[in-house]
Residue frames as qw, qx, qy, qz and C-alpha x, y, z in Angstrom:
[[0.012, -0.242, -0.112, 0.964, 29.41, -91.77, 69.78],
 [0.309, 0.602, 0.720, -0.153, 25.73, -90.96, 69.18],
 [0.268, 0.584, 0.423, 0.639, 24.15, -88.58, 66.72],
 [0.078, 0.032, -0.246, 0.966, 23.90, -84.90, 67.61],
 [0.164, 0.538, 0.687, -0.460, 20.61, -83.70, 69.10],
 [0.127, 0.281, 0.558, 0.770, 18.28, -82.41, 66.37],
 [0.314, -0.110, 0.127, -0.935, 15.66, -80.81, 68.58],
 [0.536, 0.149, 0.662, -0.502, 12.20, -81.98, 69.55],
 [0.302, 0.167, -0.722, -0.600, 10.69, -84.37, 67.04],
 [0.704, 0.089, 0.462, -0.532, 7.46, -86.33, 66.62],
 [0.284, -0.046, 0.904, 0.317, 7.23, -89.66, 64.81],
 [0.593, 0.406, -0.013, -0.695, 4.97, -89.56, 61.74],
 [0.408, -0.013, 0.893, 0.190, 3.84, -92.75, 60.02],
 [0.555, 0.509, -0.026, -0.658, 2.30, -92.82, 56.57],
 [0.645, 0.136, 0.716, 0.228, 1.53, -95.36, 53.88],
 [0.279, 0.651, -0.245, -0.662, 2.21, -94.11, 50.38],
 [0.891, 0.423, 0.041, -0.160, 1.75, -95.75, 46.99],
 [0.855, -0.152, 0.285, 0.406, 4.72, -97.86, 45.88],
 [0.559, 0.590, 0.185, 0.553, 5.54, -95.53, 42.99],
 [0.163, -0.933, 0.068, -0.312, 5.70, -92.58, 45.39],
 [0.749, -0.591, 0.267, 0.134, 7.99, -94.48, 47.76],
 [0.822, 0.172, 0.267, 0.473, 10.25, -95.50, 44.88],
 [0.315, 0.787, 0.073, 0.525, 10.58, -91.86, 43.80],
 [0.431, -0.868, 0.164, -0.186, 11.26, -90.72, 47.36],
 [0.869, -0.312, 0.272, 0.271, 13.89, -93.45, 47.68],
 [0.681, 0.458, 0.185, 0.541, 15.55, -92.33, 44.45],
 [0.061, 0.879, -0.007, 0.473, 15.59, -88.70, 45.57],
 [0.611, -0.764, 0.200, -0.060, 16.87, -89.37, 49.08],
 [0.877, -0.078, 0.238, 0.410, 19.68, -91.52, 47.67],
 [0.487, 0.641, 0.125, 0.580, 20.61, -88.71, 45.29],
 [0.221, -0.891, 0.088, -0.388, 20.62, -86.32, 48.26],
 [0.516, 0.330, -0.669, 0.421, 22.82, -88.71, 50.23],
 [0.303, -0.316, 0.530, -0.726, 20.69, -88.86, 53.39],
 [0.053, 0.175, 0.974, -0.135, 18.54, -91.47, 55.12],
 [0.136, -0.521, -0.684, -0.492, 14.81, -91.56, 54.43],
 [0.348, -0.722, -0.523, 0.290, 13.79, -90.19, 57.82],
 [0.288, -0.509, 0.018, 0.811, 16.01, -87.13, 57.48],
 [0.099, 0.132, 0.579, 0.799, 15.03, -86.60, 53.84],
 [0.206, -0.637, -0.684, -0.288, 11.33, -86.60, 54.73],
 [0.362, -0.704, -0.355, 0.497, 11.89, -84.36, 57.76],
 [0.244, -0.319, 0.230, 0.886, 13.77, -81.87, 55.58],
 [0.006, -0.305, -0.683, -0.663, 11.18, -82.08, 52.79],
 [0.273, -0.720, -0.637, -0.041, 8.30, -81.48, 55.21],
 [0.349, -0.608, -0.178, 0.691, 10.12, -78.63, 56.94],
 [0.151, -0.128, 0.398, 0.896, 10.70, -76.91, 53.60],
 [0.105, -0.436, -0.744, -0.495, 7.14, -77.58, 52.40],
 [0.329, -0.766, -0.545, 0.087, 5.70, -75.95, 55.52],
 [0.124, 0.904, -0.014, 0.409, 7.91, -72.88, 55.31],
 [0.638, -0.739, 0.212, 0.049, 10.34, -73.87, 58.06],
 [0.755, 0.564, -0.257, 0.215, 13.46, -73.85, 55.92],
 [0.088, -0.743, 0.548, -0.374, 15.61, -73.01, 58.95],
 [0.771, -0.305, 0.496, -0.258, 14.89, -76.56, 60.19],
 [0.889, 0.428, -0.165, 0.004, 16.28, -78.24, 57.06],
 [0.589, -0.697, 0.393, 0.109, 19.39, -79.97, 58.36],
 [0.585, -0.294, 0.665, 0.360, 20.99, -82.30, 55.84],
 [0.569, 0.502, 0.588, 0.281, 19.28, -81.98, 52.49],
 [0.272, -0.083, 0.234, 0.930, 20.61, -79.30, 50.16],
 [0.304, 0.555, 0.319, -0.706, 18.08, -76.51, 49.59],
 [0.326, 0.420, -0.521, -0.667, 18.58, -76.81, 45.82],
 [0.118, -0.037, -0.984, -0.127, 17.67, -80.51, 45.97],
 [0.145, 0.458, 0.738, -0.474, 14.48, -79.67, 47.85],
 [0.322, 0.528, -0.066, -0.783, 13.53, -77.03, 45.26],
 [0.295, 0.238, -0.784, -0.491, 13.80, -79.73, 42.58],
 [0.026, -0.192, -0.966, 0.168, 11.54, -81.97, 44.66],
 [0.268, 0.416, 0.418, -0.762, 8.73, -79.43, 44.73]]
């Protein structure tokens, strides 16, 4: 059984400093989601589209800001 449809999405690729990646990895693990979903939720919240946050707890995202 596949994953549920999450709506239209566009792939984004970025290179970040190792220390930034390590912190993102720590935070996504604490949130209990994969990196792709964590970043999608973080970017949705950062751009004011909180209704698109799907798996990451809103309180966790507030701590990330």
